[in-house]
N, CA, C and O of each residue as an XYZ file, in Angstrom:
388
protein
N      96.410    132.684     78.000
C      97.449    132.575     76.991
C      98.650    131.859     77.580
O      99.122    132.207     78.663
N      99.137    130.869     76.875
C     100.321    130.129     77.305
C     101.522    130.636     76.504
O     101.519    130.586     75.274
N     102.534    131.116     77.197
C     103.729    131.642     76.537
C     104.560    130.480     76.008
O     104.925    129.590     76.775
N     104.867    130.469     74.713
C     105.700    129.392     74.147
C     107.098    129.415     74.766
O     107.640    130.481     75.061
N     107.666    128.240     74.957
C     108.990    128.155     75.582
C     110.095    127.771     74.603
O     111.263    127.702     74.986
N     109.742    127.523     73.351
C     110.792    127.159     72.396
C     111.400    128.411     71.778
O     110.763    129.463     71.729
N     112.629    128.291     71.309
C     113.372    129.429     70.756
C     112.881    129.856     69.377
O     113.294    130.897     68.869
N     112.019    129.077     68.781
C     111.524    129.402     67.454
C     110.224    130.212     67.507
O     109.615    130.492     66.475
N     109.811    130.582     68.716
C     108.633    131.418     68.918
C     109.001    132.563     69.831
O     109.842    132.423     70.719
N     108.364    133.697     69.608
C     108.581    134.845     70.481
C     107.280    135.626     70.606
O     106.523    135.755     69.645
N     107.034    136.145     71.804
C     105.840    136.937     72.075
C     106.263    138.335     72.501
O     107.176    138.502     73.309
N     105.593    139.326     71.952
C     105.939    140.718     72.218
C     104.714    141.510     72.644
O     103.592    141.213     72.236
N     104.945    142.515     73.467
C     103.896    143.458     73.858
C     103.709    144.421     72.693
O     104.604    145.213     72.397
N     102.563    144.364     72.031
C     102.304    145.161     70.834
C     102.427    146.653     71.106
O     102.878    147.402     70.240
N     102.036    147.093     72.287
C     102.068    148.518     72.604
C     103.488    149.082     72.691
O     103.675    150.298     72.637
N     104.476    148.218     72.821
C     105.871    148.654     72.881
C     106.536    148.684     71.501
O     107.620    149.245     71.345
N     105.892    148.089     70.514
C     106.484    147.947     69.181
C     106.250    149.169     68.305
O     105.267    149.892     68.466
N     107.178    149.382     67.371
C     107.051    150.400     66.326
C     106.966    149.635     65.007
O     107.860    148.858     64.673
N     105.895    149.860     64.267
C     105.695    149.170     62.997
C     106.088    150.070     61.844
O     106.013    151.292     61.978
N     106.505    149.516     60.716
C     106.588    148.099     60.403
C     107.826    147.463     61.038
O     108.841    148.124     61.255
N     107.718    146.176     61.327
C     108.869    145.425     61.811
C     109.763    145.096     60.618
O     109.298    145.027     59.481
N     111.045    144.897     60.892
C     112.015    144.639     59.822
C     112.838    143.408     60.181
O     113.210    143.215     61.338
N     113.116    142.586     59.191
C     114.028    141.446     59.357
C     115.287    141.773     58.576
O     115.228    142.145     57.404
N     116.441    141.629     59.248
C     117.711    141.950     58.590
C     118.840    141.154     59.237
O     118.661    140.505     60.267
N     120.009    141.226     58.600
C     121.218    140.650     59.183
C     121.853    141.680     60.107
O     121.518    142.863     60.048
N     122.767    141.233     60.957
C     123.395    142.136     61.917
C     124.410    143.044     61.243
O     124.973    142.719     60.198
N     124.624    144.190     61.872
C     125.609    145.161     61.396
C     126.571    145.463     62.539
O     126.218    145.326     63.710
N     127.767    145.868     62.197
C     128.750    146.245     63.202
C     128.164    147.349     64.086
O     127.596    148.316     63.579
N     128.302    147.206     65.392
C     127.802    148.198     66.341
C     126.401    147.922     66.857
O     125.930    148.626     67.750
N     125.709    146.894     66.308
C     124.367    146.554     66.797
C     124.410    146.198     68.276
O     125.344    145.544     68.740
N     123.398    146.632     69.010
C     123.257    146.327     70.432
C     121.828    145.862     70.689
O     120.899    146.241     69.976
N     121.667    145.028     71.725
C     120.322    144.688     72.182
C     120.379    144.309     73.647
O     121.453    144.099     74.211
N     119.206    144.224     74.252
C     119.104    143.851     75.669
C     118.537    142.440     75.720
O     117.323    142.264     75.623
N     119.398    141.422     75.870
C     118.916    140.041     75.882
C     117.911    139.800     77.012
O     118.046    140.360     78.100
N     116.919    138.976     76.749
C     115.903    138.632     77.736
C     116.576    138.160     79.023
O     117.449    137.292     78.998
N     116.163    138.737     80.136
C     116.718    138.374     81.435
C     117.850    139.277     81.896
O     118.310    139.150     83.031
N     118.313    140.194     81.037
C     119.397    141.101     81.406
C     118.861    142.518     81.591
O     117.822    142.879     81.038
N     119.581    143.311     82.371
C     119.166    144.688     82.612
C     119.762    145.665     81.604
O     119.075    146.584     81.158
N     121.013    145.482     81.244
C     121.670    146.415     80.326
C     121.776    145.867     78.924
O     121.515    144.691     78.673
N     122.168    146.746     78.010
C     122.336    146.307     76.626
C     123.705    145.660     76.444
O     124.611    145.814     77.264
N     123.818    144.934     75.343
C     125.054    144.215     75.039
C     125.290    144.322     73.539
O     124.353    144.261     72.743
N     126.551    144.483     73.169
C     126.876    144.453     71.743
C     126.547    143.073     71.203
O     126.845    142.056     71.830
N     125.932    143.053     70.040
C     125.580    141.779     69.429
C     126.831    140.966     69.123
O     126.812    139.741     69.236
N     127.923    141.631     68.736
C     129.174    140.916     68.462
C     129.680    140.218     69.730
O     130.200    139.106     69.650
N     129.535    140.853     70.895
C     129.932    140.226     72.160
C     129.023    139.045     72.493
O     129.486    138.016     72.984
N     127.737    139.200     72.225
C     126.794    138.105     72.455
C     127.183    136.904     71.591
O     127.217    135.772     72.072
N     127.478    137.160     70.307
C     127.899    136.086     69.402
C     129.163    135.403     69.926
O     129.244    134.174     69.921
N     130.139    136.174     70.373
C     131.379    135.596     70.891
C     131.124    134.775     72.146
O     131.676    133.684     72.291
N     130.294    135.284     73.058
C     129.970    134.553     74.283
C     129.298    133.219     73.990
O     129.524    132.232     74.691
N     128.469    133.196     72.945
C     127.731    131.984     72.575
C     128.509    131.112     71.584
O     127.986    130.112     71.091
N     129.763    131.493     71.291
C     130.657    130.727     70.417
C     130.103    130.556     69.001
O     130.211    129.481     68.411
N     129.511    131.624     68.464
C     129.036    131.606     67.079
C     130.241    131.589     66.143
O     131.231    132.281     66.378
N     130.147    130.799     65.091
C     131.178    130.819     64.051
C     130.924    132.035     63.156
O     129.875    132.675     63.237
N     131.881    132.332     62.323
C     131.727    133.451     61.385
C     130.508    133.238     60.480
O     129.750    134.172     60.215
N     130.331    132.011     60.015
C     129.199    131.686     59.139
C     127.880    131.849     59.898
O     126.918    132.391     59.353
N     127.827    131.388     61.144
C     126.603    131.530     61.938
C     126.258    133.005     62.157
O     125.087    133.383     62.119
N     127.273    133.832     62.384
C     127.039    135.274     62.548
C     126.463    135.872     61.273
O     125.505    136.643     61.320
N     127.050    135.514     60.128
C     126.600    136.049     58.844
C     125.192    135.594     58.496
O     124.461    136.307     57.808
N     124.804    134.406     58.968
C     123.486    133.858     58.652
C     122.424    134.191     59.692
O     121.259    133.836     59.514
N     122.800    134.861     60.765
C     121.846    135.197     61.822
C     120.871    136.271     61.332
O     121.265    137.231     60.670
N     119.610    136.093     61.665
C     118.564    137.050     61.308
C     118.092    137.776     62.556
O     118.013    137.189     63.635
N     117.779    139.059     62.401
C     117.292    139.896     63.487
C     115.913    140.420     63.131
O     115.650    140.773     61.981
N     115.034    140.469     64.122
C     113.753    141.135     63.960
C     113.863    142.463     64.677
O     114.204    142.508     65.859
N     113.577    143.549     63.970
C     113.764    144.892     64.524
C     112.462    145.671     64.533
O     111.608    145.519     63.659
N     112.340    146.514     65.555
C     111.222    147.437     65.697
C     111.829    148.826     65.810
O     112.489    149.137     66.802
N     111.613    149.659     64.806
C     112.290    150.946     64.792
C     113.791    150.695     64.702
O     114.247    149.969     63.818
N     114.562    151.291     65.610
C     116.016    151.084     65.634
C     116.448    149.992     66.606
O     117.645    149.766     66.787
N     115.493    149.315     67.234
C     115.815    148.308     68.246
C     115.721    146.889     67.710
O     114.823    146.557     66.936
N     116.665    146.061     68.137
C     116.596    144.625     67.858
C     115.678    144.036     68.921
O     115.935    144.164     70.118
N     114.604    143.390     68.472
C     113.680    142.804     69.442
C     113.825    141.287     69.537
O     113.360    140.676     70.499
N     114.476    140.677     68.534
C     114.655    139.221     68.574
C     115.814    138.819     67.690
O     115.843    139.151     66.505
N     116.768    138.107     68.259
C     117.764    137.384     67.494
C     117.042    136.080     67.169
O     116.978    135.168     67.994
N     116.505    136.007     65.966
C     115.553    134.961     65.599
C     116.133    133.561     65.835
O     117.233    133.229     65.394
N     115.340    132.760     66.551
C     115.735    131.406     66.868
C     116.695    131.308     68.038
O     117.187    130.223     68.347
N     116.971    132.437     68.697
C     117.951    132.430     69.777
C     117.417    133.123     71.039
O     117.179    132.468     72.054
N     117.229    134.444     70.973
C     116.851    135.179     72.179
C     116.150    136.480     71.815
O     116.533    137.169     70.870
N     115.113    136.803     72.587
C     114.403    138.057     72.346
C     114.897    139.140     73.295
O     115.688    138.875     74.200
N     114.427    140.350     73.080
C     114.844    141.495     73.881
C     114.005    141.618     75.143
O     112.791    141.410     75.120
N     114.660    141.953     76.229
C     114.001    142.192     77.508
C     113.006    143.357     77.408
O     111.956    143.333     78.050
N     113.331    144.362     76.612
C     112.525    145.586     76.549
C     111.142    145.372     75.936
O     110.246    146.189     76.145
N     110.957    144.300     75.191
C     109.697    144.087     74.474
C     108.914    142.880     74.980
O     107.954    142.447     74.342
N     109.316    142.344     76.112
C     108.644    141.164     76.653
C     107.234    141.522     77.134
O     106.927    142.679     77.419
N     106.392    140.494     77.214
C     105.066    140.708     77.757
C     105.160    140.674     79.281
O     106.014    139.993     79.848
N     104.270    141.418     79.933
C     104.257    141.457     81.395
C     102.810    141.531     81.875
O     101.883    141.377     81.079
N     102.615    141.764     83.162
C     101.264    141.760     83.723
C     100.402    142.915     83.212
O      99.181    142.883     83.369
N     101.008    143.922     82.612
C     100.255    145.058     82.079
C      99.973    144.937     80.586
O      99.308    145.799     80.012
N     100.467    143.887     79.954
C     100.271    143.675     78.524
C      98.816    143.348     78.233
O      98.211    142.498     78.886
N      98.263    144.038     77.237
C      96.873    143.784     76.850
C      96.762    143.155     75.460
O      95.759    142.517     75.142
N      97.800    143.337     74.633
C      97.774    142.792     73.280
C      99.139    142.176     72.976
O     100.175    142.817     73.150
N      99.123    140.922     72.518
C     100.360    140.160     72.302
C     100.520    139.831     70.816
O      99.575    139.417     70.144
N     101.748    140.030     70.327
C     102.108    139.580     68.988
C     102.948    138.319     69.167
O     104.022    138.365     69.768
N     102.459    137.195     68.649
C     103.163    135.913     68.753
C     103.700    135.574     67.368
O     102.938    135.441     66.411
N     105.027    135.436     67.271
C     105.676    135.136     65.992
C     106.357    133.781     66.090
O     107.081    133.501     67.045
N     106.113    132.946     65.088
C     106.744    131.628     64.993
C     107.652    131.606     63.780
O     107.275    132.061     62.700
N     108.844    131.076     63.963
C     109.820    130.965     62.880
C     110.006    129.496     62.545
O     110.247    128.673     63.428
N     109.893    129.171     61.258
C     110.079    127.797     60.820
C     111.181    127.747     59.781
O     111.264    128.601     58.898
N     112.016    126.742     59.899
C     113.119    126.568     58.944
C     112.628    125.773     57.761
O     113.394    125.508     56.834
């Protein structure tokens, strides 16, 4: 399996997910653990760090598993749901505009 490197695709370890998955807009107080980081970060801080405009924040979509954000769609997935050497089943999601 070749892991996609574009931001419009994301691969998740199915065994870590809680179904059904949900797509929604962000809410005040949302947190996630961006891929490559150890701790969680407020989504509002992530948006500010990445210089998102107010409109971009309002139009951002999140993919959630249970109460966790697993992907800021088209931007960055969560470290907690990444595939690793112990992954046996992969969910590959592609987003098209």
